[in-house]
N, C-alpha and C positions, 0 to 999 in steps of 0.2 A: 431428324431431331428426336431426342429421347423425351419420353413423357415425364412430366413433372407434376401432374394433377394431384398425385397423392400427397404432395406437400401443401396443398391448398385445402382449407377447411370446407366441409360440405358433405352432402349425401348423394353424390353422383352414382347413379345405378344403371346407366345405359350406354356403356362403351360400345357394345356391338352395333347399336343403332347409329351412333355418331361415326363409327368406322365406315358403315355402309353409306351414310349420307355423304361423307367426304368423297367416296368413290362415285357417287351419282352426279356430282357437279362437273360441268365441262372443264376441260383443261385448255390452257392457252388463251382464254378470254377472261376478262374480269367478271367476277360474280359477287353477289351481295346477299347476305342473309341477316335475319334478326333472331336473337335469343331473348325471349321475354322471361324474366325470372333469373337473375344472375347470382344473387346472394354474394358469395365470395369469389365466384368465377371458376369453380372447380370444373364444371362441364365445359365452359368456354375454353379453358386451358386445354382440355382433352381434344376438343374439336379443332382448335387452332393447330395443334401439333399434327393431327391427322391430315389437315389441309396442306400443311407444309410438306409432310411426308409423301403426299399424293400429287405434289406439284400443282395444286389448285390455287389460282390467284383469287382470293376471296377476302372481302371485308365483312367482318361480323359486327353488326350494330347491337348494342346491349341496352336493354330496357329493364329498369327495376325501380322500386320505390326507395331503395337505399341509395345513399350518395355514392357516386362513382369511386370516391376515395376508399370505399369499403372493399373494392375488388381490383382496382387498376394496379396496385402494387404487386399483387399476386400474378398479374398477367404480363408483367414487364418482359419476360423472355419471348413473348409472342406479340408485343405491342404493335408490330407492323401490320398485323391482321385485324386489329381492333379499329372499328370505324367510329361511328357516333355513339355516345353514351347518353342515354335519355333517363331522366329521373324526375321525381316529384309530381307525377301525374299517374292516373290509372293507365295501365298498359294500352288499353284500347283507345285512349285519347291520342296516342302517338301515331296511329295508323294514317291519319290525314297528312302526315309529313312525307308520305311516300306516294309515288305515282302508281296507279293500278298496273299490275304486271311487271313491276320493277325488281321484285325479289326472287331469288332462286329457292329460298326456303324461309320459313318462319317456324320457330320452335316455341311453343307456348307452355310456360311453367310458372304462370303468375297466379291470378285468382283462381282458386280451385272450386268455387261455388258454381252451380249450374248457370246462374245468371251471369256471373263474371266471365266464365269461359265462353258462353254464347256471345258476349260482347267482344271478347278477344277474337273469336273465330270470325264474327261479322266484320270486324275492323281489319284483320290481317289477311283473310282469305283472298279478297280482291287484289291485294298487293303482290301475291305470288303468281308468277308467270306460268303459262301452260307448260307442262312438263316439270314444274317445280314441285316442292314438297311442303305441306303444312303438317305439323306434328305437335305432340305435347307429352307431358310427363304425367305420371300418377293415375293411370287408368286402373284403379283398384278400389275395393270396397271402402277403404279408409277415406277416399275422396270420391264418394258416390256422385257428387255433382259433376265431376269430370266424365264419368261413364254416361250419365244421362245427357249431358251437353253434346258429347260426341255422337251418340246414337241419334239424337234429335237433329244434328247438323249434317250427317253424312250417311248415305245409303250403304256405302262400302268403305271399310277402313281396315288397316292391318294393326295387329298388336305385336309388339316386340317385348319378349320377356326381359325383365331387368335382372340385375345381379342379385344373388342371394346374400343378404347382409346378416347372416346368423351370428357372426362374431362382432358386429358393429357396436361399439360401446355407446354411440350417440343415440341409439334407438331404444325405446322402452321395451320391456320384455314382450308385450303383446304384438310388437311390430317385427320381431326378429325373423319371422318366417315369410314375410312379405317380399315380393320382388319388385314392386313399384314399376310396372310396365309402361311402355311408351305406345301411344297410338300414332298412326301416320296415314296420310292420304297423298297419293301422287295426283297432281292436278292435270 
């Protein structure tokens, strides 16, 4: 399937990570993951196409404070991969809806404060199965709470460089040289 994420509004900066993530998930068995922080669905659109192109049977549950009507229309081409859409709560409040060890991945791009991300990690980490991946966006100085929460939560983690957005019109001039990296931990 051809990518269409460019037609979805957003600031998606981690295609390399989502390409890698799609290749990590087992083929031939149903998998499930959660993306916290959906906005318009640009990153979910990219991941869904990668899953389809890698023949991964996955449902992606989406969690955001915005109503699902803000993004479901954009995700119509990949609607068969979209699972539950959760809204109107803090993202960490949805973790109790999942059994421990039931998720293949959790991607956290919601509250970027130290306390908020610590709550997300505490809520979602137990839900990721052994061999699964927990990760998140914006490991950068602009979101120092993300850096401190990840360092406080994990002894070892990886950093994935994001895309260079030098020409991105949606970013302020002081943001144009940032890469908005992803952090990740394989459980």
